[in-house]
C-alpha positions in Angstrom: -0.1 -0.4 -0.2 1.6 3.7 -1.1 1.7 5.5 2.2 0.0 8.4 2.5 0.9 12.2 2.5 1.1 13.5 6.1 -0.5 16.6 5.2 -3.3 14.7 3.0 -3.6 12.7 6.5 -3.7 15.6 8.9 -6.8 17.7 6.3 -8.7 15.1 6.4 -8.5 14.9 10.0 -8.4 19.0 10.4 -11.6 19.1 8.5 -13.4 16.7 11.6 -12.6 19.5 13.4 -16.3 22.3 14.4 -15.7 25.6 12.7 -15.1 28.3 15.0 -14.0 25.9 18.2 -10.5 27.3 19.5 -8.4 23.5 20.5 -4.9 23.2 22.6 -2.3 22.8 20.0 -1.0 19.6 22.5 -4.4 17.8 21.4 -3.8 18.9 17.7 -0.6 17.5 17.6 -1.2 14.5 19.4 -4.0 13.5 17.0 -1.6 14.3 14.7 1.1 11.4 16.4 -2.0 9.2 16.3 -3.0 9.2 12.3 1.1 9.9 11.5 2.3 7.3 13.2 1.3 3.8 11.8 2.9 5.0 8.6 6.1 5.6 9.9 6.3 9.4 10.4 8.9 11.1 12.9 6.9 13.6 15.5 9.6 16.1 14.8 8.7 15.7 11.3 4.8 16.4 12.3 5.6 19.4 14.8 7.8 20.8 11.9 4.2 20.4 9.3 2.3 22.2 11.6 4.0 25.7 11.4 3.5 25.0 7.7 0.0 24.9 8.0 -0.9 27.0 10.9 -2.2 30.5 8.2 -0.9 33.3 10.4 1.8 32.1 11.9 5.0 33.7 11.5 7.1 30.3 11.0 6.1 29.6 7.3 8.5 32.5 6.3 10.9 30.1 7.1 9.2 26.3 7.2 7.4 27.1 4.0 3.4 26.7 3.8 2.0 23.3 3.3 -1.8 24.2 2.7 -4.2 26.9 5.3 -5.5 24.7 7.3 -5.6 26.3 10.6 -5.7 29.6 12.7 -3.3 30.6 15.6 -4.8 32.2 18.6 -2.7 35.1 18.6 -4.8 36.5 21.8 -3.6 33.3 23.5 0.0 33.4 22.2 -0.7 30.9 20.2 -1.2 27.6 22.4 -4.8 27.2 21.2 -6.3 26.4 17.4 -9.1 26.2 15.5 -9.8 25.5 12.0 -9.1 27.7 9.0 -12.7 28.7 7.0 -12.7 30.5 3.8 -13.8 32.8 3.1 -13.7 34.1 6.6 -11.0 33.7 7.8 -9.7 35.9 4.6 -8.7 38.9 5.6 -7.0 37.7 9.0 -2.6 37.6 8.5 -1.4 35.4 5.8 2.6 34.3 5.5 4.2 32.4 3.0 7.2 31.7 2.2 9.9 34.6 2.6 12.7 33.5 0.3 15.4 36.0 1.3 14.8 35.6 4.8 15.3 31.8 4.4 18.2 32.3 2.4 19.6 34.7 5.2 18.6 31.7 8.3 20.0 29.3 6.1 23.7 30.5 5.7 23.3 31.1 9.5 22.5 27.7 10.8 25.3 26.3 7.5 27.4 28.6 9.7 26.5 27.3 13.0 26.6 23.2 11.6 29.6 24.2 10.5 31.3 25.6 14.2 29.4 22.5 15.3 30.6 19.4 13.3 34.9 21.1 13.9 34.1 21.4 17.7 32.3 17.7 17.3 35.6 16.1 15.5 38.0 17.7 18.0 36.1 16.0 20.9 35.6 13.1 19.6 39.6 12.6 18.6 40.3 13.8 23.1 38.0 10.4 23.8 39.6 8.3 21.6 38.0 5.4 22.0 39.1 1.8 20.8 37.8 -0.6 18.6 38.5 -4.2 19.7 36.7 -7.8 19.5 36.8 -10.1 21.5 39.6 -12.7 22.2 37.1 -15.6 21.9 34.1 -14.1 20.1 30.9 -15.8 19.6 28.8 -16.8 17.0 26.9 -13.8 17.0 26.7 -10.1 17.0 24.4 -7.0 17.6 25.1 -3.2 17.1 23.0 -0.9 18.6 23.1 2.7 19.0 24.6 4.7 22.0 21.9 6.8 23.6 21.6 10.3 25.0 21.2 9.1 28.7 24.6 8.0 30.2 25.1 6.5 33.9 28.4 7.8 35.4 32.2 7.1 34.3 34.9 4.5 33.8 31.8 2.1 33.7 31.4 -0.9 30.8 29.7 0.3 27.7 26.4 -1.9 28.4 25.8 -0.2 31.9 27.5 3.5 31.1 24.7 3.7 28.5 21.1 4.2 30.3 19.7 2.4 27.5 16.7 -0.5 28.0 17.8 -2.5 24.6 21.5 -2.3 25.7 20.5 -3.7 28.8 18.6 -6.6 27.7 21.4 -7.2 25.3 24.0 -6.8 27.3 22.6 -9.7 29.8 22.0 -12.0 26.6 25.1 -14.7 26.5 25.0 -16.3 23.2 25.6 -12.4 21.8 28.4 -10.1 21.7 27.5 -6.4 21.7 28.6 -3.7 20.2 27.4 -0.3 20.4 28.2 2.4 17.6 28.9 5.6 20.1 29.1 9.5 18.9 31.6 9.8 21.6 33.5 6.5 21.4 33.0 5.1 17.4 32.5 1.8 17.6 33.3 -0.4 20.6 32.3 -3.9 22.4 30.0 -3.6 25.2 32.8 -4.4 28.0 35.0 -1.4 26.4 35.5 1.0 29.7 34.3 4.3 28.8 36.0 6.9 30.4 34.3 10.0 30.8 30.6 10.7 30.0 30.3 13.2 26.9 27.5 15.3 25.4 28.2 14.3 21.6 25.6 14.0 19.4 25.1 13.3 15.6 21.6 15.4 16.0 22.6 17.9 14.3 25.5 17.2 11.9 24.8 17.4 8.4 23.9 14.0 6.5 26.9 14.1 4.1 29.9 15.3 6.4 28.8 13.0 9.2 29.2 10.4 6.6 32.6 11.8 5.4 33.8 12.1 9.1 32.5 7.9 9.4 34.9 7.5 6.5 37.9 9.8 8.0 37.6 7.8 11.2 37.2 4.1 9.5 33.6 2.6 11.2 32.9 0.7 7.8 36.5 -0.8 7.9 36.0 -2.2 11.3 32.2 -3.3 10.6 33.7 -5.0 7.9 36.0 -6.8 10.4 33.1 -7.6 12.5 31.8 -9.1 9.2 34.7 -11.3 9.0 35.0 -13.0 12.9 30.9 -13.7 13.3 28.9 -15.6 11.9 25.7 -13.3 11.8 25.1 -9.5 12.9 22.4 -8.2 14.1 22.4 -4.0 13.0 19.5 -2.2 14.9 20.8 1.4 14.3 18.3 4.5 13.5 18.7 5.5 10.4 21.0 8.0 10.9 23.6 5.6 12.7 23.2 2.4 9.8 23.6 5.4 7.3 27.1 5.8 8.9 28.3 2.8 7.5 28.9 3.7 4.0 25.1 2.1 2.3 26.4 3.0 -1.2 29.0 0.9 -1.1 28.1 -3.4 -0.9 28.7 -5.8 2.1 31.1 -8.4 0.7 31.6 -10.4 4.1 31.0 -14.1 5.1 28.9 -13.2 7.7 25.1 -13.3 7.1 24.3 -9.2 8.0 20.4 -8.1 9.4 19.1 -4.9 9.2 16.4 -3.9 10.5 15.5 -1.2 9.0 12.2 1.3 9.1 10.0 1.0 6.0 11.2 4.0 4.2 14.1 2.1 3.1 12.1 0.0 0.5 11.6 3.4 -1.6 15.7 4.5 -1.2 17.8 3.1 -4.1 21.4 4.2 -3.6 21.1 4.1 0.2 19.5 0.5 1.2 22.0 -1.9 2.2 22.7 -4.4 -0.1 25.7 -7.3 -0.8 26.2 -10.5 -0.2 24.7 -12.1 3.0 22.1 -9.2 3.3 19.1 -9.5 4.5 16.6 -6.5 5.6 12.8 -6.8 7.8 11.4 -4.0 8.8 10.4 -2.9 11.9 8.3 0.7 12.5 6.3 2.3 15.0 3.1 1.0 15.0 4.2 -2.2 16.8 5.6 -0.9 19.6 2.3 -1.8 21.6 2.4 -5.1 20.4 6.2 -5.5 21.8 5.3 -3.8 25.2 7.8 -0.9 24.3 9.2 2.8 23.5 10.1 3.4 19.3 14.1 3.5 20.4 14.2 0.3 21.9 12.4 -1.9 20.1 14.3 -3.3 18.0 16.4 -5.3 20.9 13.4 -6.0 22.7 12.4 -7.7 19.8 16.1 -9.1 19.6 16.4 -10.0 23.4 12.7 -11.7 23.6 13.1 -13.5 20.3 16.1 -14.6 21.3 14.1 -17.0 23.6 12.3 -18.3 21.4 14.8 -19.5 19.1 18.7 -19.2 19.2 19.7 -16.2 16.6 22.2 -18.0 15.4 19.6 -20.4 14.4 16.9 -17.6 13.5 15.8 -16.9 9.5 15.4 -13.6 8.0 11.0 -14.8 7.3 11.0 -16.1 11.1 12.6 -12.8 12.3 10.0 -10.6 10.4 6.7 -12.8 11.4 7.5 -12.0 15.1 8.2 -8.7 14.5 4.6 -8.8 12.9 2.6 -10.8 15.6 5.0 -10.6 18.2 5.8 -14.6 17.7 6.8 -17.2 16.3 
């Protein structure tokens, strides 16, 4: 089924609102989340879209305008919204794209991103993380991304990161866990993280982040894992998995199982490909089925399915069935 556009989904909802009735902005947003979540849209993307459909919001000068759907309550400092009704509302202030303002803002953001990127690289090299493979590796490895919350310095990585999925897989005996860390690089679960940090890939331009990943050799390190393990489960989010340079086909002896969202079906050059590469799809609307959050869902699935069938014997069809149904 073709994925509906966000704007069409929310337009249908807005049309059900009563004319002239003011609604809390958070209530509107929550409805947007519920409508769009099954199709894999991010909450950040939905919040940004909201600014594009409020007729009298100055943000539209920078974010652009999608459609005239809502009115913001200026007297109430913008926390309430109502449906835009034409022609009754045609004389209200209307904001639309301001190309000159966008160009100025873009230039400022570009300079700011470059400054943050240079600062990021400096701090990353100072942290000086170490990539190591256990001397007696198991058959299966899993790769997760780090978390923003951390516990305390000088603790193993599987305790350093305050992430439910890292803690779950850190307790799993038949796998080796590796973490893609924004501060320390690709590290194994027993790596002692010497200090706290606040680095993140979140604000880095995608192309610059990928170039940096090539500079520090994350793809080469990943390929080394592929020569050691029989099977590797890659549970990274979109931004992190792209750091593995997906334009370059994988060619390792290990079977690689990428757990990604449905949007990867529409990708071409950046879809994982190569020898022994398999893909399964995990989407936000499955979080209730697996009793977890979106962030922790991939790790929780692997942890739970491993209790039913060993990961080295699990095939891709079985894993996809478990993802969709919560059972084998």
